[in-house]
Z-matrix of the N, CA and C atoms (Angstrom, degrees):
N
C 1 1.433
C 2 1.550 1 112.67
N 3 1.351 2 116.48 1 -45.19
C 4 1.399 3 120.47 2 179.90
C 5 1.503 4 112.40 3 -70.16
N 6 1.249 5 120.03 4 -37.09
C 7 1.437 6 124.96 5 178.10
C 8 1.585 7 109.52 6 -64.08
N 9 1.330 8 117.82 7 -36.29
C 10 1.459 9 121.62 8 -179.23
C 11 1.535 10 105.24 9 -71.46
N 12 1.317 11 119.62 10 -41.15
C 13 1.396 12 122.03 11 -177.22
C 14 1.418 13 114.09 12 -63.46
N 15 1.360 14 116.93 13 -43.08
C 16 1.446 15 128.34 14 178.82
C 17 1.564 16 108.69 15 -65.04
N 18 1.288 17 114.60 16 -42.51
C 19 1.532 18 120.72 17 -177.35
C 20 1.571 19 107.24 18 -64.77
N 21 1.293 20 113.88 19 -44.52
C 22 1.499 21 121.13 20 -179.78
C 23 1.516 22 110.01 21 -60.85
N 24 1.418 23 120.36 22 -48.01
C 25 1.249 24 126.19 23 -178.07
C 26 1.559 25 114.23 24 -63.91
N 27 1.261 26 116.06 25 -42.91
C 28 1.520 27 121.62 26 175.57
C 29 1.409 28 108.77 27 -65.00
N 30 1.297 29 124.07 28 -43.07
C 31 1.451 30 123.46 29 -179.15
C 32 1.575 31 112.74 30 -61.58
N 33 1.323 32 109.35 31 -42.67
C 34 1.473 33 114.16 32 179.67
C 35 1.498 34 115.12 33 -66.18
N 36 1.421 35 113.76 34 -38.01
C 37 1.479 36 117.92 35 173.68
C 38 1.607 37 113.64 36 -68.59
N 39 1.239 38 116.35 37 -37.25
C 40 1.404 39 116.99 38 169.26
C 41 1.431 40 116.39 39 -63.61
N 42 1.225 41 122.61 40 -44.01
C 43 1.517 42 125.55 41 175.40
C 44 1.527 43 108.67 42 -60.31
N 45 1.336 44 115.64 43 -46.73
C 46 1.531 45 115.57 44 179.88
C 47 1.586 46 112.33 45 -61.20
N 48 1.293 47 119.00 46 -34.61
C 49 1.471 48 124.38 47 -178.98
C 50 1.497 49 105.15 48 -71.65
N 51 1.267 50 122.18 49 -44.74
C 52 1.549 51 124.00 50 177.69
C 53 1.472 52 111.47 51 -55.75
N 54 1.339 53 114.75 52 -52.58
C 55 1.449 54 124.27 53 -177.11
C 56 1.491 55 111.70 54 -63.22
N 57 1.367 56 117.55 55 -37.99
C 58 1.481 57 118.73 56 178.59
C 59 1.587 58 107.41 57 -71.77
N 60 1.391 59 119.76 58 -39.75
C 61 1.422 60 116.73 59 176.70
C 62 1.603 61 115.69 60 -60.48
N 63 1.315 62 111.87 61 -39.06
C 64 1.443 63 120.45 62 174.68
C 65 1.528 64 114.45 63 -56.44
N 66 1.456 65 111.21 64 -52.57
C 67 1.430 66 120.23 65 178.16
C 68 1.489 67 112.87 66 -57.45
N 69 1.351 68 118.75 67 -41.28
C 70 1.555 69 121.07 68 -175.40
C 71 1.534 70 107.43 69 -78.99
N 72 1.233 71 122.57 70 -18.49
C 73 1.461 72 122.64 71 176.65
C 74 1.481 73 121.93 72 -99.12
N 75 1.320 74 113.98 73 -5.26
C 76 1.350 75 122.48 74 175.61
C 77 1.615 76 112.01 75 -63.09
N 78 1.247 77 126.50 76 142.28
C 79 1.375 78 126.36 77 -179.27
C 80 1.495 79 108.73 78 -75.47
N 81 1.399 80 116.46 79 136.52
C 82 1.411 81 127.25 80 -176.60
C 83 1.549 82 105.62 81 -86.22
N 84 1.349 83 117.43 82 120.76
C 85 1.414 84 121.56 83 178.59
C 86 1.471 85 108.26 84 -91.08
N 87 1.327 86 118.30 85 139.38
C 88 1.471 87 122.02 86 -178.11
C 89 1.586 88 106.77 87 -67.63
N 90 1.319 89 113.20 88 149.19
C 91 1.487 90 119.00 89 172.37
C 92 1.503 91 107.92 90 -99.81
N 93 1.337 92 112.65 91 126.56
C 94 1.621 93 112.13 92 -174.80
C 95 1.587 94 106.41 93 -81.14
N 96 1.280 95 109.67 94 147.67
C 97 1.491 96 116.87 95 179.28
C 98 1.521 97 106.77 96 -83.70
N 99 1.254 98 118.82 97 121.29
C 100 1.486 99 124.21 98 -172.82
C 101 1.534 100 112.94 99 -57.85
N 102 1.390 101 114.40 100 -45.51
C 103 1.428 102 120.14 101 -170.08
C 104 1.624 103 110.67 102 -78.49
N 105 1.387 104 115.98 103 -23.52
C 106 1.471 105 112.30 104 -174.07
C 107 1.590 106 105.06 105 -146.63
N 108 1.356 107 120.97 106 82.64
C 109 1.460 108 116.94 107 172.42
C 110 1.487 109 112.85 108 -74.31
N 111 1.346 110 114.33 109 162.29
C 112 1.462 111 117.16 110 179.29
C 113 1.535 112 110.40 111 -77.48
N 114 1.374 113 112.66 112 -35.86
C 115 1.526 114 117.41 113 178.85
C 116 1.513 115 100.38 114 -135.99
N 117 1.325 116 109.17 115 167.26
C 118 1.446 117 120.22 116 179.47
C 119 1.520 118 110.85 117 -81.78
N 120 1.350 119 114.72 118 169.89
C 121 1.424 120 124.20 119 -177.05
C 122 1.511 121 112.07 120 -111.70
N 123 1.309 122 121.99 121 1.02
C 124 1.408 123 125.59 122 -179.87
C 125 1.565 124 112.66 123 -68.69
N 126 1.314 125 118.18 124 -171.02
C 127 1.426 126 122.46 125 179.22
C 128 1.509 127 112.59 126 -66.48
N 129 1.357 128 121.55 127 -33.12
C 130 1.454 129 124.35 128 172.99
C 131 1.505 130 110.51 129 -126.22
N 132 1.349 131 114.46 130 81.92
C 133 1.431 132 119.43 131 -176.01
C 134 1.512 133 113.35 132 -55.98
N 135 1.345 134 115.50 133 139.87
C 136 1.460 135 117.25 134 177.35
C 137 1.545 136 106.35 135 -121.55
N 138 1.345 137 118.03 136 168.16
C 139 1.420 138 123.73 137 179.74
C 140 1.399 139 111.56 138 -76.19
N 141 1.385 140 117.97 139 143.40
C 142 1.526 141 126.50 140 178.72
C 143 1.423 142 104.59 141 -61.00
N 144 1.432 143 120.20 142 139.19
C 145 1.290 144 126.70 143 177.37
C 146 1.584 145 113.80 144 -55.84
N 147 1.306 146 116.01 145 147.78
C 148 1.468 147 119.90 146 -179.54
C 149 1.544 148 110.41 147 -60.33
N 150 1.321 149 112.97 148 167.19
C 151 1.531 150 115.33 149 -176.46
C 152 1.574 151 107.00 150 -73.05
N 153 1.295 152 120.23 151 -19.72
C 154 1.441 153 120.51 152 178.61
C 155 1.470 154 114.96 153 -90.77
N 156 1.238 155 114.32 154 1.75
C 157 1.567 156 119.23 155 -174.80
C 158 1.609 157 106.84 156 -72.72
N 159 1.296 158 118.02 157 -36.48
C 160 1.423 159 122.65 158 172.07
C 161 1.605 160 108.31 159 100.91
N 162 1.350 161 114.75 160 171.87
C 163 1.488 162 120.59 161 -169.01
C 164 1.563 163 109.82 162 -67.69
N 165 1.348 164 119.82 163 -30.57
C 166 1.428 165 116.12 164 -178.72
C 167 1.555 166 113.13 165 -69.31
N 168 1.361 167 118.00 166 -31.87
C 169 1.445 168 125.78 167 175.18
C 170 1.575 169 107.53 168 -63.78
N 171 1.397 170 117.90 169 -43.64
C 172 1.359 171 122.23 170 -176.82
C 173 1.588 172 107.42 171 -68.78
N 174 1.265 173 118.74 172 -43.91
C 175 1.441 174 118.48 173 176.57
C 176 1.545 175 115.58 174 -62.39
N 177 1.322 176 114.85 175 -37.83
C 178 1.405 177 120.99 176 177.52
C 179 1.462 178 106.61 177 -65.49
N 180 1.315 179 123.92 178 -49.59
C 181 1.539 180 126.01 179 179.76
C 182 1.525 181 110.26 180 -54.05
N 183 1.360 182 110.53 181 -55.87
C 184 1.457 183 116.98 182 -178.16
C 185 1.558 184 114.93 183 -51.06
N 186 1.367 185 107.24 184 -48.16
C 187 1.510 186 115.03 185 178.98
C 188 1.543 187 111.81 186 -58.09
N 189 1.372 188 115.96 187 -55.40
C 190 1.433 189 121.17 188 179.02
C 191 1.608 190 111.59 189 -51.63
N 192 1.358 191 112.33 190 -47.03
C 193 1.498 192 116.89 191 -173.49
C 194 1.499 193 108.16 192 -66.54
N 195 1.395 194 118.73 193 -49.57
C 196 1.426 195 121.99 194 174.26
C 197 1.493 196 120.86 195 -51.64
N 198 1.297 197 109.33 196 -47.03
C 199 1.444 198 119.19 197 -179.59
C 200 1.462 199 114.32 198 -63.68
N 201 1.398 200 116.16 199 -36.60
C 202 1.485 201 123.66 200 176.68
C 203 1.507 202 113.65 201 -59.76
N 204 1.416 203 114.93 202 -31.46
C 205 1.418 204 119.29 203 -175.92
C 206 1.557 205 114.82 204 -84.61
N 207 1.317 206 115.73 205 -5.37
C 208 1.498 207 119.36 206 -170.51
C 209 1.504 208 114.27 207 -108.76
N 210 1.324 209 117.26 208 147.91
C 211 1.368 210 124.22 209 167.28
C 212 1.481 211 109.01 210 -113.71
N 213 1.373 212 117.23 211 109.50
C 214 1.483 213 117.55 212 -175.80
C 215 1.600 214 107.40 213 -83.48
N 216 1.318 215 111.38 214 107.70
C 217 1.443 216 118.44 215 -176.61
C 218 1.535 217 115.01 216 -117.78
N 219 1.196 218 118.79 217 17.20
C 220 1.455 219 124.47 218 -175.75
C 221 1.538 220 113.25 219 87.66
N 222 1.338 221 115.69 220 13.69
C 223 1.407 222 113.07 221 -177.69
C 224 1.620 223 109.73 222 -75.44
N 225 1.350 224 115.68 223 166.56
C 226 1.478 225 122.77 224 -178.87
C 227 1.620 226 107.09 225 -92.18
N 228 1.307 227 110.97 226 147.23
C 229 1.482 228 119.12 227 176.25
C 230 1.461 229 107.97 228 -143.79
N 231 1.306 230 118.46 229 162.49
C 232 1.489 231 124.33 230 176.65
C 233 1.549 232 109.71 231 -92.88
N 234 1.244 233 118.82 232 113.23
C 235 1.472 234 120.21 233 175.04
C 236 1.502 235 107.77 234 -81.08
N 237 1.386 236 111.50 235 120.23
C 238 1.435 237 120.17 236 -170.86
C 239 1.567 238 111.93 237 -101.61
N 240 1.385 239 117.85 238 -27.07
C 241 1.443 240 124.62 239 176.06
C 242 1.416 241 106.25 240 -152.31
N 243 1.339 242 112.17 241 145.29
C 244 1.473 243 120.51 242 172.11
C 245 1.563 244 110.28 243 -156.83
N 246 1.324 245 114.93 244 72.15
C 247 1.487 246 116.15 245 -177.75
C 248 1.505 247 110.83 246 -62.04
N 249 1.364 248 115.79 247 152.71
C 250 1.502 249 119.46 248 -179.82
C 251 1.485 250 111.10 249 -59.66
N 252 1.248 251 123.35 250 136.87
C 253 1.459 252 125.11 251 174.18
C 254 1.447 253 113.20 252 -57.97
N 255 1.340 254 119.11 253 135.86
C 256 1.445 255 127.47 254 -179.33
C 257 1.464 256 118.36 255 71.12
N 258 1.397 257 117.41 256 -7.90
C 259 1.512 258 118.13 257 177.14
C 260 1.451 259 118.82 258 -98.41
N 261 1.379 260 110.90 259 -12.31
C 262 1.492 261 116.36 260 174.82
C 263 1.509 262 113.87 261 -123.14
N 264 1.231 263 115.00 262 135.29
C 265 1.538 264 121.70 263 -174.01
C 266 1.454 265 110.73 264 -75.30
N 267 1.413 266 118.20 265 156.72
C 268 1.479 267 123.15 266 -175.24
C 269 1.516 268 109.45 267 -59.14
N 270 1.329 269 120.49 268 -35.94
C 271 1.489 270 119.14 269 -176.95
C 272 1.487 271 110.47 270 -69.01
N 273 1.275 272 123.01 271 -34.13
C 274 1.491 273 126.28 272 175.04
C 275 1.529 274 111.16 273 -70.63
N 276 1.377 275 120.07 274 -42.99
C 277 1.410 276 121.38 275 173.61
C 278 1.514 277 115.94 276 -61.53
N 279 1.337 278 114.17 277 -40.82
C 280 1.472 279 119.32 278 179.72
C 281 1.490 280 111.50 279 -68.37
N 282 1.331 281 116.20 280 -44.75
C 283 1.440 282 119.11 281 176.60
C 284 1.487 283 114.37 282 -55.44
N 285 1.414 284 116.54 283 -47.86
C 286 1.430 285 121.30 284 -177.59
C 287 1.597 286 110.02 285 -64.98
N 288 1.320 287 114.21 286 -40.11
C 289 1.459 288 118.82 287 -178.64
C 290 1.651 289 109.82 288 -62.84
N 291 1.373 290 109.72 289 -48.57
C 292 1.493 291 114.09 290 -177.49
C 293 1.587 292 111.64 291 -60.61
N 294 1.457 293 112.00 292 -38.70
C 295 1.501 294 118.00 293 -177.98
C 296 1.512 295 101.86 294 -60.20
N 297 1.337 296 123.42 295 -57.59
C 298 1.391 297 124.44 296 -169.90
C 299 1.522 298 111.42 297 -65.12
N 300 1.342 299 116.58 298 -34.39
C 301 1.499 300 119.03 299 176.98
C 302 1.547 301 107.79 300 -63.88
N 303 1.289 302 121.19 301 -49.83
C 304 1.422 303 122.19 302 174.28
C 305 1.472 304 118.75 303 -53.52
N 306 1.385 305 112.05 304 -45.80
C 307 1.485 306 116.58 305 -176.60
C 308 1.503 307 116.20 306 -79.32
N 309 1.389 308 119.89 307 -29.28
C 310 1.364 309 118.96 308 -174.42
C 311 1.451 310 116.15 309 -112.69
N 312 1.321 311 123.31 310 -25.69
C 313 1.371 312 125.84 311 -171.90
C 314 1.570 313 114.10 312 -64.35
N 315 1.264 314 115.51 313 131.27
C 316 1.473 315 120.97 314 178.01
C 317 1.504 316 110.99 315 -145.61
N 318 1.358 317 117.01 316 -172.84
C 319 1.435 318 121.54 317 177.38
C 320 1.512 319 111.37 318 -64.60
N 321 1.360 320 116.02 319 -36.30
C 322 1.451 321 123.89 320 179.32
C 323 1.521 322 117.30 321 -81.34
N 324 1.371 323 115.06 322 -27.09
C 325 1.471 324 122.86 323 -175.26
C 326 1.467 325 111.56 324 -134.30
N 327 1.320 326 119.12 325 82.32
C 328 1.399 327 123.31 326 176.44
C 329 1.534 328 111.88 327 -69.35
N 330 1.373 329 116.96 328 132.05
C 331 1.490 330 123.00 329 179.65
C 332 1.551 331 106.87 330 -97.62
N 333 1.263 332 116.18 331 123.42
C 334 1.487 333 121.03 332 -179.74
C 335 1.579 334 110.91 333 -126.68
N 336 1.349 335 112.83 334 162.13
C 337 1.422 336 120.20 335 175.55
C 338 1.490 337 110.02 336 -112.51
N 339 1.348 338 118.94 337 128.28
C 340 1.482 339 121.45 338 176.02
C 341 1.491 340 108.41 339 -133.68
N 342 1.303 341 118.95 340 172.64
C 343 1.433 342 124.02 341 170.02
C 344 1.499 343 106.27 342 -105.13
N 345 1.355 344 114.65 343 152.94
C 346 1.478 345 113.60 344 177.30
C 347 1.447 346 117.76 345 -61.40
N 348 1.468 347 113.70 346 -28.82
C 349 1.463 348 122.32 347 173.81
C 350 1.489 349 115.03 348 -63.28
N 351 1.328 350 118.10 349 -11.87
C 352 1.436 351 121.51 350 174.01
C 353 1.485 352 114.94 351 -77.02
N 354 1.310 353 116.19 352 -9.24
C 355 1.493 354 124.80 353 -170.14
C 356 1.605 355 106.99 354 -131.04
N 357 1.290 356 112.09 355 156.51
C 358 1.447 357 119.13 356 169.75
C 359 1.543 358 105.63 357 -61.94
N 360 1.301 359 118.32 358 123.24
C 361 1.543 360 120.12 359 -174.43
C 362 1.581 361 106.96 360 -155.57
N 363 1.326 362 109.82 361 159.88
C 364 1.435 363 111.80 362 179.01
C 365 1.535 364 110.14 363 -70.95
N 366 1.289 365 120.17 364 152.14
C 367 1.455 366 128.14 365 178.91
C 368 1.542 367 111.14 366 -51.00
N 369 1.176 368 115.67 367 -38.09
C 370 1.521 369 123.10 368 178.82
C 371 1.426 370 113.13 369 -64.12
N 372 1.359 371 119.13 370 -15.86
C 373 1.496 372 124.92 371 -175.73
C 374 1.433 373 114.37 372 -101.37
N 375 1.383 374 116.33 373 9.17
C 376 1.478 375 122.63 374 -173.53
C 377 1.615 376 112.39 375 -59.82
N 378 1.224 377 112.64 376 133.85
C 379 1.570 378 118.03 377 172.90
C 380 1.450 379 119.51 378 75.86
N 381 1.364 380 120.03 379 18.25
C 382 1.501 381 119.55 380 -179.08
C 383 1.510 382 109.87 381 -91.14
N 384 1.321 383 117.38 382 140.35
C 385 1.424 384 121.40 383 174.56
C 386 1.568 385 105.96 384 -75.34
N 387 1.349 386 116.72 385 135.07
C 388 1.378 387 121.29 386 176.78
C 389 1.556 388 111.82 387 -120.31
N 390 1.263 389 119.30 388 125.27
C 391 1.466 390 120.04 389 170.06
C 392 1.563 391 104.14 390 -102.40
N 393 1.330 392 112.06 391 122.78
C 394 1.458 393 121.30 392 -174.19
C 395 1.595 394 107.35 393 -124.92
N 396 1.224 395 112.70 394 146.53
C 397 1.434 396 125.18 395 173.00
C 398 1.579 397 108.11 396 -108.05
N 399 1.268 398 115.16 397 118.10
C 400 1.483 399 121.20 398 -177.95
C 401 1.498 400 107.01 399 -92.51
N 402 1.355 401 115.18 400 151.34
C 403 1.471 402 119.08 401 174.39
C 404 1.484 403 110.18 402 -172.33
N 405 1.335 404 115.87 403 -168.03
C 406 1.488 405 121.43 404 179.49
C 407 1.493 406 106.72 405 -91.34
N 408 1.442 407 113.55 406 73.72
C 409 1.429 408 116.47 407 -178.18
C 410 1.545 409 108.32 408 -106.29
N 411 1.311 410 120.31 409 111.14
C 412 1.509 411 120.98 410 -179.13
C 413 1.496 412 114.20 411 -77.27
N 414 1.309 413 114.66 412 -20.60
C 415 1.546 414 116.16 413 -176.15
C 416 1.496 415 108.92 414 -157.62
N 417 1.322 416 121.98 415 171.65
C 418 1.354 417 130.58 416 179.10
C 419 1.530 418 113.70 417 -56.42
N 420 1.379 419 112.42 418 -38.76
C 421 1.456 420 118.68 419 -178.54
C 422 1.569 421 113.75 420 -63.67
N 423 1.313 422 108.21 421 -33.73
C 424 1.542 423 110.66 422 178.72
C 425 1.490 424 111.02 423 -75.16
N 426 1.266 425 123.00 424 -28.10
C 427 1.432 426 127.54 425 174.87
C 428 1.449 427 109.70 426 -67.96
N 429 1.266 428 116.55 427 -41.52
C 430 1.582 429 122.20 428 178.75
C 431 1.453 430 108.48 429 -63.50
N 432 1.305 431 114.48 430 -47.07
C 433 1.469 432 117.46 431 -175.21
C 434 1.568 433 111.16 432 -60.84
N 435 1.399 434 112.06 433 -46.60
C 436 1.494 435 119.07 434 173.20
C 437 1.470 436 113.07 435 -53.68
N 438 1.346 437 115.82 436 -43.92
C 439 1.545 438 121.44 437 -173.94
C 440 1.486 439 107.20 438 -59.60
N 441 1.332 440 122.86 439 -31.36
C 442 1.404 441 121.71 440 179.20
C 443 1.497 442 116.65 441 -73.13
N 444 1.367 443 112.07 442 -8.67
C 445 1.546 444 117.53 443 177.79
C 446 1.540 445 114.85 444 -95.16
N 447 1.424 446 117.16 445 -8.45
C 448 1.418 447 119.88 446 -174.69
C 449 1.513 448 109.79 447 -115.40
N 450 1.379 449 114.96 448 159.13
C 451 1.447 450 119.74 449 -176.64
C 452 1.699 451 101.21 450 -99.57
N 453 1.290 452 110.47 451 91.65
C 454 1.584 453 120.34 452 174.12
C 455 1.479 454 104.25 453 -143.86
N 456 1.346 455 118.77 454 127.70
C 457 1.317 456 124.66 455 176.18
C 458 1.460 457 121.32 456 -64.25
N 459 1.426 458 109.73 457 -21.81
C 460 1.459 459 117.79 458 178.13
C 461 1.620 460 104.71 459 -132.91
N 462 1.245 461 116.43 460 118.51
C 463 1.497 462 122.83 461 173.51
C 464 1.442 463 113.76 462 -148.68
N 465 1.258 464 116.72 463 111.37
C 466 1.419 465 123.83 464 -177.78
C 467 1.634 466 108.43 465 -137.20
N 468 1.348 467 111.29 466 157.15
C 469 1.474 468 114.04 467 176.52
C 470 1.589 469 109.78 468 -69.80
N 471 1.430 470 110.79 469 149.13
C 472 1.445 471 116.86 470 172.76
C 473 1.471 472 109.06 471 -145.34
N 474 1.235 473 121.36 472 133.97
C 475 1.447 474 122.88 473 -177.57
C 476 1.630 475 105.08 474 -96.25
N 477 1.386 476 110.59 475 132.85
C 478 1.469 477 115.84 476 -175.42
C 479 1.439 478 108.03 477 -100.39
N 480 1.336 479 112.91 478 82.05
C 481 1.559 480 122.35 479 171.90
C 482 1.530 481 106.23 480 -94.32
N 483 1.367 482 115.86 481 138.21
C 484 1.448 483 119.92 482 173.24
C 485 1.478 484 113.88 483 -58.30
N 486 1.289 485 119.06 484 156.17
C 487 1.488 486 120.46 485 178.96
C 488 1.535 487 112.61 486 -60.86
N 489 1.290 488 119.61 487 152.10
C 490 1.456 489 124.06 488 -177.99
C 491 1.544 490 112.02 489 -83.32
């Protein structure tokens, strides 16, 4: 009995030592910053705009990059922000989008920036910036239920149909 206990203890200690060594020698992958990546993630990544380029350039970059990673197939998403076109400046739109992206984006709910013209939309909705949370939402009710779990002043279901 004592030999079996000692053998079990030594085996466990050896396994722990090997696993610890493997964990400490695994390469550390950098974690991308959601609000300001160095390059895009689309099919042909581009460099992030310079600091002097201004908020409009950052909005355009984020929009192109996010749109390049999506397939618009009629899935549902949560619309987190949709300021009226022409009434809100680029700096305000960018700040709100980045705040929502930092606060809400996760592996399960990626937060992206699109324009209403990227989607099938009413003519009265042309040119609005849309901050959207993507997820596994089978219907509008599931989006609404998820909206009650996040801190966003505006959260409504939106169907992501390609433009007509």
